[in-house]
N, C-alpha and C positions, 0 to 999 in steps of 0.2 A: 579467471584472468588474474595473472600475478600483478603485483604492484608495479613491477618493472614494465610489463607490457602495457599497463594502463598509462603510465607516464609517457611511454613512447607514443601511444595513440593520441594523447592529449596533454602536452606539457602545461603545467599549472603552477600556481604559487604553492608554497608550503601549506598555507591555510586551506587551499582547495584540495590538496592531497589528503589532509586530515579530514576534510568534509567527506571525501570519497571513502575513506576508511570507516567513518561513522555509518555511511550508507551500507557498506558491506556488513558491518557489525549488526545494524538494525535488521537487514535482510535475514541474516542467520537467526537472530533472536526473536523477531516478531512477525515476519512475513512468510513463514513456512507454508501458509495457506495460499498466498498469492504467487509464490514461486513454484508451486506444485511439487514440493519435496515429498518424499515418502511419508513424512509426518503430517502432511497437509490434511485438512478436513475434507479435501476432495479425493483423497487417495483411492477410495472405493470406486470412484468414477473413472479412474485412470488405469486400473489393473483388471486383468481377466486371467483365466486359467486356460492352458493348452495342454494337450497330451504329448509327452515326449516320446522318444523312440522305445523306451521301456514300458510304456503304457501308464506311467505315472502322470498325474496332473501337476503342473508347475505354474506358479504365478509369473505373469509377464505383463508388459505394457508397451504401448507405442511410445516413441520418444515424444515427451511433452514439449510444447513450445518453450524456448529458452526465455524465461521471464525475469531474470536478474536485472535490476536497474543498473548495476555496475557494468553491464555489457551494453545495455540499451539506451542509457542516458549519459549526458555529460553534466558536470556540476560546477557551478560558478559561484563566486562570492562577489557581489557588486552592490553598490548603494541602490536601494529601491525607494522611490519617493513616497509611495502610498501603501506599501505592504511590507510584511516581514519576509515573505518568500514567494516564489513564483514558479509554476510548472508550465513550460511551454511544450505542449504535446506535439506540435508540428515540427519544431526543431529538436525536440527531445533534449531539452536543457532544463535542469532545475537550478534556480538562482536563489541564494539566501543572502539577505542583507547582513553586512558584517556585524551589526549589533546583536544578531540573533543566532550566530553560528553555534553558540553553546546552549541553546534552548532546544531540547530534543523534540518538543511538541511542534515547533515550526518545521523542522526537517521531516518529521513523520507525517505531518499534514500534507506536505508536497509529495512525499513518497506515495501516499494513498492515491493522489491524483494521477501520478505517473503509472502506477500499476493498473489502475482502471483503464487508462488509455491503451495499455498493451493488450487488454482483453477485448478490444473493440472489433477485432476481425470476425469474419463469419464462422471460423472454426473454433473460436474461443468464447463467443458470447454466451453460450450455455454455461460456461464456468462462472460467469458473473452472476447468473441467476442462482446457481447452486451455492455459490459463496454467500449470497444474500440470505438464502434459506438456512444454511448451516450456521452462519453467524447469529441470525435471529434466534434460532432454536437454542444455541449455547447461551446467549445473553439473557434470554427471557427468564432463565432460572437463577441468574445472578443479579439482575437489576429489577427489583420489584415494580418500579414505575416505568418500565421500558415502553409500554404502550403510550403512556402520557407523553414521554419524551419524544417518541416518534411523531406523534400528532403535532406537538409543538414545533418540532424541527421542520416538518414537511408542510405545515399550514401555509396557505398562500401568502398571508401577511409576512410570515417569517422568511419566505423566499426572497423578499426584497433586500434582506441583509446581504445577499450574494450577487446583486446586480453588478456586472463588470468584474466579478471575482471568480468566475468559473463555476462549474457544476459541483454541488455538494449534495448529491442524492442520498437515497436510503442506504445503499451499500457503503458509500463513503462514511456516512454517519455511524453505521454499525461498526465498521472497522475502527473508526476513531474511538468509539466507546470501548471496544476490545483493547485497544492500545492504552487508553486511560487506566483500565483495570489492571492490565499487566504491569504498568509502570507505577501504579499507586498514585495516580494523579486524580484530582477531582474530575468527575464525569463531565465531559464537554470541553476539556482543556485542549485536546488535540484538534477537535473540530474548530474551536474558537467561535468568533462571531456571536458572542454572548450566550453560547450554549452551556457554559460552565456555571450554571446556577445551583 
């Protein structure tokens, strides 16, 4: 979608247009896996070979679902009383508090929520499971205490941190750690909720 078409679809303030531009930038830089791009860690699950008219085998794929948030979600900047950002999966709106529009961890956190919501259909749920496995396998070689972090994140007591704040399951956590590493942030920053120890 071009910037002009986006603005036609949803007139916004200049700040919200800049927020949308950040979303597009972050999608391209950090979410190739969730947007099912050819560089995705899911690439091998999306392609197969067919034989063409000459007898040669060529790589092809079905059209993957269109997963870009810039097409699937709207983006708002509004005062939020008790949080820095909010992803409303039903209305497909990501809202960021104006005090946090320049904090990449806040927007990335909400983007993870939104991507996971797009994978909730019957045809795409297997991608969630594969993303989980692939992210785990990639991160376990980079984060020596990954198992300890997973146990601490998913422990029943630690789940109380998320009451009334949406789901922050294992896939969410692993993607947040992936983003922390790629951005050079302390592990747990994108996840938040005290996970940045």
